SEDREN-355203 format. One record per atom (N, C-alpha, C): x, y, z; residue in one letter. Coordinates in steps of 0.001 Angstrom, whole numbers, always signed. Layout:
<sepas>
<sepa u="X" v="Y" w="Z" residuo="a"/>
...
</sepas>
This chain:
<sepas>
<sepa u="+11417" v="+6796" w="+8331" residuo="m"/>
<sepa u="+11539" v="+5422" w="+7877" residuo="m"/>
<sepa u="+10386" v="+5019" w="+6968" residuo="m"/>
<sepa u="+9166" v="+5404" w="+7321" residuo="s"/>
<sepa u="+8003" v="+5022" w="+6514" residuo="s"/>
<sepa u="+8049" v="+5631" w="+5125" residuo="s"/>
<sepa u="+8488" v="+6878" w="+5020" residuo="l"/>
<sepa u="+8603" v="+7520" w="+3709" residuo="l"/>
<sepa u="+9608" v="+6769" w="+2841" residuo="l"/>
<sepa u="+10661" v="+6266" w="+3457" residuo="q"/>
<sepa u="+11650" v="+5494" w="+2706" residuo="q"/>
<sepa u="+11045" v="+4187" w="+2195" residuo="q"/>
<sepa u="+10158" v="+3590" w="+2948" residuo="v"/>
<sepa u="+9470" v="+2373" w="+2494" residuo="v"/>
<sepa u="+8679" v="+2676" w="+1221" residuo="v"/>
<sepa u="+7974" v="+3810" w="+1201" residuo="i"/>
<sepa u="+7210" v="+4203" w="+18" residuo="i"/>
<sepa u="+8157" v="+4421" w="-1165" residuo="i"/>
<sepa u="+9249" v="+5118" w="-929" residuo="r"/>
<sepa u="+10226" v="+5353" w="-2002" residuo="r"/>
<sepa u="+10809" v="+4036" w="-2519" residuo="r"/>
<sepa u="+11154" v="+3130" w="-1600" residuo="d"/>
<sepa u="+11692" v="+1827" w="-2000" residuo="d"/>
<sepa u="+10665" v="+1035" w="-2808" residuo="d"/>
<sepa u="+9408" v="+1087" w="-2372" residuo="f"/>
<sepa u="+8349" v="+375" w="-3079" residuo="f"/>
<sepa u="+8180" v="+936" w="-4493" residuo="f"/>
<sepa u="+8144" v="+2249" w="-4610" residuo="m"/>
<sepa u="+7961" v="+2879" w="-5917" residuo="m"/>
<sepa u="+9156" v="+2596" w="-6832" residuo="m"/>
<sepa u="+10350" v="+2593" w="-6278" residuo="t"/>
<sepa u="+11536" v="+2255" w="-7067" residuo="t"/>
<sepa u="+11444" v="+813" w="-7559" residuo="t"/>
<sepa u="+11059" v="-102" w="-6671" residuo="a"/>
<sepa u="+10906" v="-1510" w="-7055" residuo="a"/>
<sepa u="+9824" v="-1661" w="-8123" residuo="a"/>
<sepa u="+8730" v="-926" w="-7983" residuo="f"/>
<sepa u="+7652" v="-965" w="-8966" residuo="f"/>
<sepa u="+8182" v="-507" w="-10328" residuo="f"/>
<sepa u="+8878" v="+615" w="-10356" residuo="g"/>
<sepa u="+9430" v="+1134" w="-11607" residuo="g"/>
<sepa u="+10422" v="+179" w="-12251" residuo="g"/>
<sepa u="+11135" v="-576" w="-11423" residuo="d"/>
<sepa u="+12101" v="-1568" w="-11923" residuo="d"/>
<sepa u="+11454" v="-2924" w="-12180" residuo="d"/>
<sepa u="+10163" v="-3030" w="-11877" residuo="r"/>
<sepa u="+9420" v="-4300" w="-11943" residuo="r"/>
<sepa u="+10129" v="-5387" w="-11138" residuo="r"/>
<sepa u="+10592" v="-4983" w="-9980" residuo="d"/>
<sepa u="+11258" v="-5880" w="-9042" residuo="d"/>
<sepa u="+10185" v="-6414" w="-8083" residuo="d"/>
<sepa u="+9464" v="-7433" w="-8533" residuo="f"/>
<sepa u="+8321" v="-7944" w="-7792" residuo="f"/>
<sepa u="+8718" v="-8615" w="-6478" residuo="f"/>
<sepa u="+9937" v="-9125" w="-6405" residuo="e"/>
<sepa u="+10406" v="-9723" w="-5157" residuo="e"/>
<sepa u="+10548" v="-8667" w="-4060" residuo="e"/>
<sepa u="+11122" v="-7530" w="-4410" residuo="t"/>
<sepa u="+11248" v="-6445" w="-3422" residuo="t"/>
<sepa u="+9878" v="-5919" w="-3037" residuo="t"/>
<sepa u="+8986" v="-5763" w="-4015" residuo="m"/>
<sepa u="+7623" v="-5315" w="-3707" residuo="m"/>
<sepa u="+6971" v="-6270" w="-2711" residuo="m"/>
<sepa u="+7124" v="-7565" w="-2944" residuo="a"/>
<sepa u="+6535" v="-8571" w="-2046" residuo="a"/>
<sepa u="+7135" v="-8474" w="-651" residuo="a"/>
<sepa u="+8441" v="-8233" w="-554" residuo="r"/>
<sepa u="+9084" v="-8102" w="+760" residuo="r"/>
<sepa u="+8599" v="-6872" w="+1509" residuo="r"/>
<sepa u="+8249" v="-5815" w="+787" residuo="l"/>
<sepa u="+7776" v="-4596" w="+1434" residuo="l"/>
<sepa u="+6317" v="-4699" w="+1875" residuo="l"/>
<sepa u="+5559" v="-5588" w="+1263" residuo="y"/>
<sepa u="+4192" v="-5855" w="+1704" residuo="y"/>
<sepa u="+4228" v="-6778" w="+2923" residuo="y"/>
<sepa u="+3210" v="-6672" w="+3772" residuo="t"/>
<sepa u="+3072" v="-7660" w="+4840" residuo="t"/>
<sepa u="+2531" v="-8949" w="+4226" residuo="t"/>
<sepa u="+2580" v="-10043" w="+4970" residuo="n"/>
<sepa u="+2067" v="-11326" w="+4469" residuo="n"/>
<sepa u="+560" v="-11305" w="+4263" residuo="n"/>
<sepa u="-126" v="-10399" w="+4953" residuo="d"/>
<sepa u="-1589" v="-10316" w="+4815" residuo="d"/>
<sepa u="-2003" v="-8993" w="+4160" residuo="d"/>
<sepa u="-1288" v="-8627" w="+3084" residuo="i"/>
<sepa u="-1558" v="-7377" w="+2368" residuo="i"/>
<sepa u="-3013" v="-7341" w="+1867" residuo="i"/>
<sepa u="-3631" v="-6190" w="+2027" residuo="q"/>
<sepa u="-4974" v="-5933" w="+1497" residuo="q"/>
<sepa u="-4826" v="-4870" w="+414" residuo="q"/>
<sepa u="-5326" v="-5155" w="-788" residuo="y"/>
<sepa u="-5137" v="-4265" w="-1925" residuo="y"/>
<sepa u="-6468" v="-4050" w="-2635" residuo="y"/>
<sepa u="-6675" v="-2827" w="-3157" residuo="f"/>
<sepa u="-7848" v="-2547" w="-3977" residuo="f"/>
<sepa u="-7426" v="-1776" w="-5212" residuo="f"/>
<sepa u="-8041" v="-2130" w="-6316" residuo="d"/>
<sepa u="-7790" v="-1501" w="-7605" residuo="d"/>
<sepa u="-9134" v="-1410" w="-8331" residuo="d"/>
<sepa u="-9423" v="-312" w="-9047" residuo="p"/>
<sepa u="-10709" v="-188" w="-9729" residuo="p"/>
<sepa u="-10988" v="-1269" w="-10765" residuo="p"/>
<sepa u="-9960" v="-1908" w="-11324" residuo="l"/>
<sepa u="-10179" v="-2973" w="-12303" residuo="l"/>
<sepa u="-10172" v="-4360" w="-11677" residuo="l"/>
<sepa u="-9210" v="-4630" w="-10810" residuo="f"/>
<sepa u="-9074" v="-5962" w="-10230" residuo="f"/>
<sepa u="-9925" v="-6155" w="-8985" residuo="f"/>
<sepa u="-10388" v="-5072" w="-8382" residuo="g"/>
<sepa u="-11172" v="-5170" w="-7160" residuo="g"/>
<sepa u="-10277" v="-5431" w="-5960" residuo="g"/>
<sepa u="-10833" v="-6121" w="-4964" residuo="y"/>
<sepa u="-10082" v="-6419" w="-3739" residuo="y"/>
<sepa u="-9237" v="-7668" w="-3935" residuo="y"/>
<sepa u="-7976" v="-7543" w="-3571" residuo="l"/>
<sepa u="-7046" v="-8664" w="-3638" residuo="l"/>
<sepa u="-6332" v="-8766" w="-2298" residuo="l"/>
<sepa u="-5813" v="-9941" w="-2020" residuo="k"/>
<sepa u="-5048" v="-10096" w="-783" residuo="k"/>
<sepa u="-3936" v="-11104" w="-984" residuo="k"/>
<sepa u="-2966" v="-10995" w="-104" residuo="n"/>
<sepa u="-1837" v="-11915" w="-29" residuo="n"/>
<sepa u="-1144" v="-12086" w="-1383" residuo="n"/>
<sepa u="-921" v="-13328" w="-1819" residuo="e"/>
<sepa u="-155" v="-13581" w="-3042" residuo="e"/>
<sepa u="-863" v="-13120" w="-4306" residuo="e"/>
<sepa u="-2179" v="-12889" w="-4259" residuo="e"/>
<sepa u="-2903" v="-12381" w="-5426" residuo="e"/>
<sepa u="-2349" v="-11025" w="-5872" residuo="e"/>
<sepa u="-1875" v="-10234" w="-4922" residuo="v"/>
<sepa u="-1431" v="-8876" w="-5223" residuo="v"/>
<sepa u="-194" v="-8904" w="-6120" residuo="v"/>
<sepa u="+810" v="-9659" w="-5749" residuo="i"/>
<sepa u="+2025" v="-9738" w="-6564" residuo="i"/>
<sepa u="+1721" v="-10413" w="-7894" residuo="i"/>
<sepa u="+865" v="-11413" w="-7884" residuo="h"/>
<sepa u="+463" v="-12063" w="-9137" residuo="h"/>
<sepa u="-176" v="-11034" w="-10069" residuo="h"/>
<sepa u="-999" v="-10133" w="-9529" residuo="m"/>
<sepa u="-1641" v="-9090" w="-10319" residuo="m"/>
<sepa u="-591" v="-8169" w="-10932" residuo="m"/>
<sepa u="+418" v="-7747" w="-10138" residuo="w"/>
<sepa u="+1453" v="-6865" w="-10683" residuo="w"/>
<sepa u="+2198" v="-7552" w="-11822" residuo="w"/>
<sepa u="+2515" v="-8815" w="-11653" residuo="k"/>
<sepa u="+3221" v="-9559" w="-12698" residuo="k"/>
<sepa u="+2363" v="-9678" w="-13955" residuo="k"/>
<sepa u="+1092" v="-9973" w="-13781" residuo="l"/>
<sepa u="+169" v="-10096" w="-14908" residuo="l"/>
<sepa u="+48" v="-8760" w="-15636" residuo="l"/>
<sepa u="-52" v="-7707" w="-14888" residuo="r"/>
<sepa u="-303" v="-6383" w="-15448" residuo="r"/>
<sepa u="+907" v="-5786" w="-16155" residuo="r"/>
<sepa u="+2085" v="-5898" w="-15558" residuo="y"/>
<sepa u="+3252" v="-5202" w="-16092" residuo="y"/>
<sepa u="+4476" v="-6083" w="-16306" residuo="y"/>
<sepa u="+4398" v="-7344" w="-15979" residuo="g"/>
<sepa u="+5575" v="-8198" w="-15991" residuo="g"/>
<sepa u="+6141" v="-8514" w="-17352" residuo="g"/>
<sepa u="+5323" v="-8502" w="-18400" residuo="t"/>
<sepa u="+5802" v="-8924" w="-19710" residuo="t"/>
<sepa u="+5960" v="-7779" w="-20699" residuo="t"/>
<sepa u="+5667" v="-6578" w="-20296" residuo="e"/>
<sepa u="+5745" v="-5437" w="-21205" residuo="e"/>
<sepa u="+7205" v="-5069" w="-21482" residuo="e"/>
<sepa u="+7596" v="-5161" w="-22737" residuo="a"/>
<sepa u="+8965" v="-4790" w="-23100" residuo="a"/>
<sepa u="+9153" v="-3282" w="-22934" residuo="a"/>
<sepa u="+8186" v="-2519" w="-23392" residuo="e"/>
<sepa u="+8250" v="-1071" w="-23261" residuo="e"/>
<sepa u="+7384" v="-665" w="-22076" residuo="e"/>
<sepa u="+8039" v="-320" w="-21004" residuo="f"/>
<sepa u="+7350" v="+8" w="-19766" residuo="f"/>
<sepa u="+7950" v="+1293" w="-19229" residuo="f"/>
<sepa u="+7095" v="+2265" w="-18955" residuo="g"/>
<sepa u="+7566" v="+3513" w="-18386" residuo="g"/>
<sepa u="+6932" v="+3741" w="-17030" residuo="g"/>
<sepa u="+7663" v="+4359" w="-16151" residuo="f"/>
<sepa u="+7166" v="+4594" w="-14801" residuo="f"/>
<sepa u="+7771" v="+5882" w="-14279" residuo="f"/>
<sepa u="+6923" v="+6751" w="-13761" residuo="e"/>
<sepa u="+7390" v="+8014" w="-13205" residuo="e"/>
<sepa u="+6622" v="+8321" w="-11932" residuo="e"/>
<sepa u="+7358" v="+8552" w="-10863" residuo="v"/>
<sepa u="+6739" v="+8883" w="-9574" residuo="v"/>
<sepa u="+6658" v="+10395" w="-9456" residuo="v"/>
<sepa u="+5506" v="+10845" w="-8997" residuo="g"/>
<sepa u="+5318" v="+12269" w="-8739" residuo="g"/>
<sepa u="+5434" v="+12539" w="-7249" residuo="g"/>
<sepa u="+4574" v="+13381" w="-6773" residuo="e"/>
<sepa u="+4599" v="+13809" w="-5375" residuo="e"/>
<sepa u="+4155" v="+12686" w="-4431" residuo="e"/>
<sepa u="+4869" v="+12564" w="-3338" residuo="i"/>
<sepa u="+4489" v="+11656" w="-2252" residuo="i"/>
<sepa u="+4068" v="+12524" w="-1072" residuo="i"/>
<sepa u="+2848" v="+12306" w="-590" residuo="t"/>
<sepa u="+2299" v="+13115" w="+495" residuo="t"/>
<sepa u="+2177" v="+12264" w="+1749" residuo="t"/>
<sepa u="+2683" v="+12776" w="+2855" residuo="d"/>
<sepa u="+2603" v="+12108" w="+4152" residuo="d"/>
<sepa u="+1423" v="+12704" w="+4919" residuo="d"/>
<sepa u="+421" v="+11878" w="+5213" residuo="f"/>
<sepa u="-751" v="+12331" w="+5958" residuo="f"/>
<sepa u="-646" v="+12034" w="+7451" residuo="f"/>
<sepa u="+455" v="+11469" w="+7868" residuo="g"/>
<sepa u="+645" v="+11128" w="+9270" residuo="g"/>
<sepa u="+66" v="+9766" w="+9602" residuo="g"/>
<sepa u="+436" v="+9243" w="+10745" residuo="d"/>
<sepa u="-33" v="+7934" w="+11222" residuo="d"/>
<sepa u="+210" v="+6807" w="+10214" residuo="d"/>
<sepa u="+1248" v="+6947" w="+9383" residuo="g"/>
<sepa u="+1603" v="+5886" w="+8451" residuo="g"/>
<sepa u="+836" v="+5894" w="+7138" residuo="g"/>
<sepa u="+39" v="+6932" w="+6873" residuo="y"/>
<sepa u="-745" v="+7009" w="+5639" residuo="y"/>
<sepa u="-66" v="+7934" w="+4637" residuo="y"/>
<sepa u="+64" v="+7453" w="+3399" residuo="y"/>
<sepa u="+731" v="+8192" w="+2345" residuo="y"/>
<sepa u="-74" v="+8106" w="+1053" residuo="y"/>
<sepa u="+119" v="+9107" w="+201" residuo="t"/>
<sepa u="-394" v="+9069" w="-1157" residuo="t"/>
<sepa u="+773" v="+9368" w="-2085" residuo="t"/>
<sepa u="+899" v="+8566" w="-3127" residuo="a"/>
<sepa u="+1951" v="+8771" w="-4117" residuo="a"/>
<sepa u="+1306" v="+8849" w="-5496" residuo="a"/>
<sepa u="+1550" v="+9939" w="-6189" residuo="a"/>
<sepa u="+1083" v="+10071" w="-7571" residuo="a"/>
<sepa u="+2117" v="+9411" w="-8477" residuo="a"/>
<sepa u="+1644" v="+8696" w="-9495" residuo="y"/>
<sepa u="+2575" v="+8103" w="-10445" residuo="y"/>
<sepa u="+1912" v="+7903" w="-11797" residuo="y"/>
<sepa u="+2740" v="+7723" w="-12807" residuo="v"/>
<sepa u="+2272" v="+7501" w="-14172" residuo="v"/>
<sepa u="+2949" v="+6243" w="-14695" residuo="v"/>
<sepa u="+2147" v="+5368" w="-15261" residuo="v"/>
<sepa u="+2654" v="+4137" w="-15854" residuo="v"/>
<sepa u="+2309" v="+4166" w="-17338" residuo="v"/>
<sepa u="+3263" v="+3786" w="-18177" residuo="s"/>
<sepa u="+2987" v="+3700" w="-19613" residuo="s"/>
<sepa u="+3434" v="+2340" w="-20132" residuo="s"/>
<sepa u="+2668" v="+1802" w="-21039" residuo="w"/>
<sepa u="+2953" v="+508" w="-21643" residuo="w"/>
<sepa u="+2126" v="+385" w="-22908" residuo="w"/>
<sepa u="+2217" v="-743" w="-23582" residuo="h"/>
<sepa u="+1426" v="-1002" w="-24776" residuo="h"/>
<sepa u="+443" v="-2121" w="-24470" residuo="h"/>
<sepa u="-791" v="-1964" w="-24962" residuo="f"/>
<sepa u="-1877" v="-2864" w="-24591" residuo="f"/>
<sepa u="-2360" v="-3672" w="-25795" residuo="f"/>
<sepa u="-2575" v="-4950" w="-25551" residuo="g"/>
<sepa u="-3277" v="-5817" w="-26487" residuo="g"/>
<sepa u="-2535" v="-6160" w="-27762" residuo="g"/>
<sepa u="-3255" v="-6838" w="-28635" residuo="k"/>
<sepa u="-2685" v="-7319" w="-29895" residuo="k"/>
<sepa u="-2317" v="-6159" w="-30827" residuo="k"/>
<sepa u="-3033" v="-5062" w="-30687" residuo="r"/>
<sepa u="-2755" v="-3899" w="-31537" residuo="r"/>
<sepa u="-1648" v="-3018" w="-30968" residuo="r"/>
<sepa u="-1153" v="-3392" w="-29802" residuo="n"/>
<sepa u="-23" v="-2691" w="-29186" residuo="n"/>
<sepa u="-313" v="-1205" w="-28968" residuo="n"/>
<sepa u="-1511" v="-904" w="-28462" residuo="k"/>
<sepa u="-1914" v="+484" w="-28249" residuo="k"/>
<sepa u="-1141" v="+1086" w="-27079" residuo="k"/>
<sepa u="-595" v="+2291" w="-27285" residuo="p"/>
<sepa u="+91" v="+2946" w="-26168" residuo="p"/>
<sepa u="-917" v="+3419" w="-25120" residuo="p"/>
<sepa u="-612" v="+3151" w="-23867" residuo="v"/>
<sepa u="-1470" v="+3548" w="-22751" residuo="v"/>
<sepa u="-614" v="+4322" w="-21754" residuo="v"/>
<sepa u="-1121" v="+5462" w="-21323" residuo="v"/>
<sepa u="-468" v="+6256" w="-20285" residuo="v"/>
<sepa u="-1497" v="+6434" w="-19178" residuo="v"/>
<sepa u="-1237" v="+5821" w="-18042" residuo="q"/>
<sepa u="-2208" v="+5795" w="-16955" residuo="q"/>
<sepa u="-1706" v="+6604" w="-15769" residuo="q"/>
<sepa u="-2455" v="+7659" w="-15439" residuo="k"/>
<sepa u="-2157" v="+8469" w="-14261" residuo="k"/>
<sepa u="-2871" v="+7852" w="-13075" residuo="k"/>
<sepa u="-2113" v="+7604" w="-12009" residuo="m"/>
<sepa u="-2673" v="+6900" w="-10867" residuo="m"/>
<sepa u="-2252" v="+7565" w="-9563" residuo="m"/>
<sepa u="-2990" v="+7235" w="-8517" residuo="k"/>
<sepa u="-2596" v="+7606" w="-7156" residuo="k"/>
<sepa u="-2629" v="+6351" w="-6309" residuo="k"/>
<sepa u="-1549" v="+6146" w="-5588" residuo="a"/>
<sepa u="-1463" v="+5022" w="-4654" residuo="a"/>
<sepa u="-1719" v="+5561" w="-3257" residuo="a"/>
<sepa u="-2606" v="+4912" w="-2542" residuo="h"/>
<sepa u="-2883" v="+5226" w="-1142" residuo="h"/>
<sepa u="-2316" v="+4053" w="-346" residuo="h"/>
<sepa u="-1304" v="+4349" w="+450" residuo="i"/>
<sepa u="-535" v="+3289" w="+1108" residuo="i"/>
<sepa u="-417" v="+3577" w="+2592" residuo="i"/>
<sepa u="-539" v="+2527" w="+3374" residuo="r"/>
<sepa u="-308" v="+2611" w="+4815" residuo="r"/>
<sepa u="+941" v="+1810" w="+5144" residuo="r"/>
<sepa u="+1781" v="+2368" w="+6001" residuo="v"/>
<sepa u="+3011" v="+1691" w="+6421" residuo="v"/>
<sepa u="+2964" v="+1510" w="+7936" residuo="v"/>
<sepa u="+3191" v="+273" w="+8374" residuo="i"/>
<sepa u="+3263" v="-47" w="+9797" residuo="i"/>
<sepa u="+4528" v="-885" w="+10017" residuo="i"/>
<sepa u="+5350" v="-460" w="+10938" residuo="d"/>
<sepa u="+6577" v="-1185" w="+11282" residuo="d"/>
<sepa u="+7427" v="-1507" w="+10053" residuo="d"/>
<sepa u="+7519" v="-560" w="+9125" residuo="g"/>
<sepa u="+8394" v="-723" w="+7974" residuo="g"/>
<sepa u="+7862" v="-1593" w="+6861" residuo="g"/>
<sepa u="+6588" v="-1971" w="+6916" residuo="r"/>
<sepa u="+5995" v="-2799" w="+5858" residuo="r"/>
<sepa u="+4615" v="-2264" w="+5502" residuo="r"/>
<sepa u="+4109" v="-2679" w="+4368" residuo="i"/>
<sepa u="+2848" v="-2168" w="+3824" residuo="i"/>
<sepa u="+1733" v="-3200" w="+3999" residuo="i"/>
<sepa u="+758" v="-2928" w="+4900" residuo="p"/>
<sepa u="-367" v="-3849" w="+5058" residuo="p"/>
<sepa u="-1591" v="-3473" w="+4211" residuo="p"/>
<sepa u="-1645" v="-2206" w="+3739" residuo="e"/>
<sepa u="-2796" v="-1721" w="+2972" residuo="e"/>
<sepa u="-2305" v="-884" w="+1807" residuo="e"/>
<sepa u="-2890" v="-1138" w="+632" residuo="h"/>
<sepa u="-2515" v="-388" w="-565" residuo="h"/>
<sepa u="-3730" v="-358" w="-1470" residuo="h"/>
<sepa u="-4087" v="+816" w="-1956" residuo="s"/>
<sepa u="-5135" v="+919" w="-2969" residuo="s"/>
<sepa u="-4673" v="+1898" w="-4031" residuo="s"/>
<sepa u="-5087" v="+1641" w="-5253" residuo="d"/>
<sepa u="-4768" v="+2531" w="-6358" residuo="d"/>
<sepa u="-6050" v="+3148" w="-6884" residuo="d"/>
<sepa u="-5960" v="+4395" w="-7288" residuo="a"/>
<sepa u="-7110" v="+5111" w="-7827" residuo="a"/>
<sepa u="-6759" v="+5632" w="-9218" residuo="a"/>
<sepa u="-7679" v="+5414" w="-10152" residuo="f"/>
<sepa u="-7536" v="+5938" w="-11506" residuo="f"/>
<sepa u="-8889" v="+5858" w="-12198" residuo="f"/>
<sepa u="-9006" v="+6537" w="-13326" residuo="s"/>
<sepa u="-10251" v="+6555" w="-14080" residuo="s"/>
<sepa u="-10354" v="+5314" w="-14959" residuo="s"/>
<sepa u="-11352" v="+4490" w="-14697" residuo="v"/>
<sepa u="-11587" v="+3304" w="-15517" residuo="v"/>
<sepa u="-12009" v="+3738" w="-16923" residuo="v"/>
<sepa u="-12786" v="+4808" w="-17014" residuo="h"/>
<sepa u="-13207" v="+5312" w="-18331" residuo="h"/>
<sepa u="-11998" v="+5709" w="-19174" residuo="h"/>
<sepa u="-11054" v="+6444" w="-18596" residuo="d"/>
<sepa u="-9835" v="+6818" w="-19333" residuo="d"/>
<sepa u="-9056" v="+5582" w="-19751" residuo="d"/>
<sepa u="-8967" v="+4608" w="-18860" residuo="w"/>
<sepa u="-8253" v="+3363" w="-19160" residuo="w"/>
<sepa u="-8922" v="+2649" w="-20325" residuo="w"/>
<sepa u="-10256" v="+2530" w="-20282" residuo="c"/>
<sepa u="-11007" v="+1870" w="-21363" residuo="c"/>
<sepa u="-10837" v="+2616" w="-22683" residuo="c"/>
<sepa u="-10851" v="+3939" w="-22629" residuo="t"/>
<sepa u="-10683" v="+4746" w="-23841" residuo="t"/>
<sepa u="-9339" v="+4459" w="-24496" residuo="t"/>
<sepa u="-8281" v="+4432" w="-23700" residuo="q"/>
<sepa u="-6951" v="+4190" w="-24251" residuo="q"/>
<sepa u="-6778" v="+2754" w="-24738" residuo="q"/>
<sepa u="-7334" v="+1810" w="-24006" residuo="c"/>
<sepa u="-7133" v="+403" w="-24348" residuo="c"/>
<sepa u="-8042" v="-90" w="-25465" residuo="c"/>
<sepa u="-9276" v="+394" w="-25509" residuo="f"/>
<sepa u="-10257" v="-146" w="-26442" residuo="f"/>
<sepa u="-10717" v="+844" w="-27505" residuo="f"/>
<sepa u="-10119" v="+2020" w="-27542" residuo="g"/>
<sepa u="-10422" v="+2978" w="-28594" residuo="g"/>
<sepa u="-11830" v="+3541" w="-28515" residuo="g"/>
<sepa u="-12498" v="+3595" w="-29650" residuo="l"/>
<sepa u="-13802" v="+4229" w="-29745" residuo="l"/>
<sepa u="-14844" v="+3568" w="-28849" residuo="l"/>
<sepa u="-14861" v="+2231" w="-28815" residuo="s"/>
<sepa u="-15849" v="+1562" w="-27943" residuo="s"/>
<sepa u="-15594" v="+1911" w="-26478" residuo="s"/>
<sepa u="-14330" v="+1993" w="-26074" residuo="g"/>
<sepa u="-14001" v="+2371" w="-24708" residuo="g"/>
<sepa u="-14383" v="+3800" w="-24405" residuo="g"/>
<sepa u="-14209" v="+4679" w="-25390" residuo="k"/>
<sepa u="-14562" v="+6089" w="-25200" residuo="k"/>
<sepa u="-16080" v="+6253" w="-25074" residuo="k"/>
<sepa u="-16818" v="+5552" w="-25925" residuo="l"/>
<sepa u="-18279" v="+5690" w="-25925" residuo="l"/>
<sepa u="-18956" v="+4936" w="-24785" residuo="l"/>
<sepa u="-18386" v="+3784" w="-24418" residuo="l"/>
<sepa u="-19054" v="+2925" w="-23434" residuo="l"/>
<sepa u="-18302" v="+2770" w="-22117" residuo="l"/>
<sepa u="-17071" v="+3249" w="-22049" residuo="g"/>
<sepa u="-16233" v="+3042" w="-20870" residuo="g"/>
<sepa u="-16770" v="+3654" w="-19590" residuo="g"/>
<sepa u="-17697" v="+4564" w="-19686" residuo="w"/>
<sepa u="-18330" v="+5172" w="-18507" residuo="w"/>
<sepa u="-19439" v="+4277" w="-17965" residuo="w"/>
<sepa u="-19942" v="+3376" w="-18797" residuo="n"/>
<sepa u="-21101" v="+2546" w="-18462" residuo="n"/>
<sepa u="-20708" v="+1426" w="-17501" residuo="n"/>
<sepa u="-21468" v="+1273" w="-16421" residuo="r"/>
<sepa u="-21085" v="+272" w="-15412" residuo="r"/>
<sepa u="-21162" v="-1161" w="-15937" residuo="r"/>
<sepa u="-22056" v="-1450" w="-16903" residuo="f"/>
<sepa u="-22145" v="-2799" w="-17464" residuo="f"/>
<sepa u="-20911" v="-3115" w="-18319" residuo="f"/>
<sepa u="-20491" v="-2140" w="-19101" residuo="y"/>
<sepa u="-19276" v="-2287" w="-19898" residuo="y"/>
<sepa u="-18066" v="-2466" w="-18983" residuo="y"/>
<sepa u="-17974" v="-1596" w="-17966" residuo="q"/>
<sepa u="-16869" v="-1691" w="-17020" residuo="q"/>
<sepa u="-16862" v="-3043" w="-16320" residuo="q"/>
<sepa u="-18044" v="-3532" w="-15947" residuo="q"/>
<sepa u="-18107" v="-4817" w="-15254" residuo="q"/>
<sepa u="-17655" v="-5957" w="-16161" residuo="q"/>
<sepa u="-18007" v="-5895" w="-17441" residuo="a"/>
<sepa u="-17557" v="-6919" w="-18384" residuo="a"/>
<sepa u="-16033" v="-6906" w="-18498" residuo="a"/>
<sepa u="-15444" v="-5716" w="-18551" residuo="v"/>
<sepa u="-13991" v="-5585" w="-18605" residuo="v"/>
<sepa u="-13368" v="-6126" w="-17321" residuo="v"/>
<sepa u="-13915" v="-5751" w="-16183" residuo="k"/>
<sepa u="-13392" v="-6211" w="-14886" residuo="k"/>
<sepa u="-13480" v="-7723" w="-14765" residuo="k"/>
<sepa u="-14583" v="-8304" w="-15223" residuo="n"/>
<sepa u="-14740" v="-9757" w="-15162" residuo="n"/>
<sepa u="-13686" v="-10465" w="-16005" residuo="n"/>
<sepa u="-13430" v="-9934" w="-17194" residuo="k"/>
<sepa u="-12417" v="-10532" w="-18068" residuo="k"/>
<sepa u="-11031" v="-10450" w="-17416" residuo="k"/>
<sepa u="-10708" v="-9302" w="-16846" residuo="i"/>
<sepa u="-9411" v="-9124" w="-16187" residuo="i"/>
<sepa u="-9284" v="-10047" w="-14979" residuo="i"/>
<sepa u="-10348" v="-10163" w="-14215" residuo="r"/>
<sepa u="-10327" v="-11033" w="-13033" residuo="r"/>
<sepa u="-10125" v="-12493" w="-13425" residuo="r"/>
<sepa u="-10760" v="-12910" w="-14532" residuo="r"/>
<sepa u="-10584" v="-14290" w="-15020" residuo="r"/>
<sepa u="-9123" v="-14529" w="-15424" residuo="r"/>
<sepa u="-8485" v="-13513" w="-16028" residuo="q"/>
<sepa u="-7062" v="-13649" w="-16372" residuo="q"/>
<sepa u="-6230" v="-13836" w="-15117" residuo="q"/>
<sepa u="-6572" v="-13120" w="-14064" residuo="l"/>
<sepa u="-5813" v="-13202" w="-12815" residuo="l"/>
<sepa u="-5914" v="-14585" w="-12192" residuo="l"/>
<sepa u="-7104" v="-15149" w="-12208" residuo="i"/>
<sepa u="-7274" v="-16463" w="-11569" residuo="i"/>
<sepa u="-7010" v="-17625" w="-12531" residuo="i"/>
<sepa u="-6675" v="-17284" w="-13798" residuo="g"/>
<sepa u="-6278" v="-18301" w="-14741" residuo="g"/>
<sepa u="-7410" v="-19104" w="-15354" residuo="g"/>
<sepa u="-8559" v="-18479" w="-15511" residuo="k"/>
<sepa u="-9695" v="-19190" w="-16138" residuo="k"/>
<sepa u="-10119" v="-18507" w="-17390" residuo="k"/>
</sepas>
């Protein structure tokens, strides 16, 4: 049953079906992402909508799903979209670490390279500076402000 929850979640993600994603999360979902940081509850779905909700060209491919037992899973996936005013193509390889309890997801974290993300999104400046924690923090702060609407 838990593996099916992961499959349903990934299918909903690929379809950008945020309502189904929200139903599969518990009401007190805890989420972590290298760019957005720690999020909880309704912030999580808001983040997904902000991140992928308006992209006309959106690609999603699920790779291997690994069951570690006790409700812990890892799912590899690739998301592609176009970023910013210059419409730069971005292909992001990610791993989702998800816990399932009683058919719902209370914990979810995503792992990916912020440097690779910065390189694809910001070009040369991202490639040269995307490894730097000050540059990364400036990017994270800007993204966080978008999430909270400031």
